[in-house]
N, C-alpha and C positions, 0 to 999 in steps of 0.2 A: 330832692337831692338823691342821686343814685347811690346805692350801697356799693362801695368799691370792693367789698369782700364777698359780693354776691356768689361768684363762682366757687369760692372757698366754702361758703356756707352750704351751697348746693351739693358739693362733693361730700361734705360731712353728712348731710341729710340722706343722700343716696346710699351711702355706705353704712349708715348707722353709727358714725363716729361721733364721739363727744370729747371735748377738751377736758383734760384733768383740771381739778380745781387748784387754785394757788392763792396763798395769802396776799393781802394788799401790798406788802413790802416787795414781794417777788414780781408784782405787776408794774412797778415803777419803771419809767423808760430806760434808764441806763442799765439797771439790773436785768430787766427782761431781755434786752438786746444781747447782753453778755451770755445769759442763759440760752438764748436761741442759737447763738454762734457755737457755743460749747456743745449743745445737744446735737446740732447738725453735724458737727465734726465727728461725734461719737456714732451717729446714725450712719454716716458714710463708711466708717470703719466696719460697723456691724453688717451693712449691706454688702460690702465687698467680700466679706467672709462667706455670707450666704449665697451670693451670686456665684462665687467660685465653686460652691457645692451644687450649682444648677438650679437654685430656687429664685423666684422672682418676688421682689418686695411688693407690698400691697399699695403703697402710697401714703399710708397713715404716718409712717416715719417722717415724711416731709410735710405732711399736713399739720402736725403738731408744732414744729418749730415756726412755721409761718404764723400760726395763731399766737404763739408766744411773742414773736417779734412785734406783731401788731396789737398786742394787748387784748386778745380775744379770749383769754382764759376765763373760766367760770370762777366767780368769787368763792372763797372758802368760808 
C-alpha cells in the first residue's frame, strides 16, 4: 500500500521540519480538524502581513496544518 502522505513526509525531511507533539485528545478526528482550520486561518492572516512587507513564507506554515488535519502529529 502506497503512503498517501509520501510527498508531505519528503518535504518535511528535506527541510528538516518536525511536527509539534500533541496529546491524544487533540489528535481526535473532529478536534484535529477544527484545530487545523483555525490554524490555517491564522497562518493566512500572518502570511498576508509578512507578504505585504515583502517576505516570502517558507511553507512550514502550511505543512503543519496538513499534518494536523491528517493526524500526523507526534504523540506527546
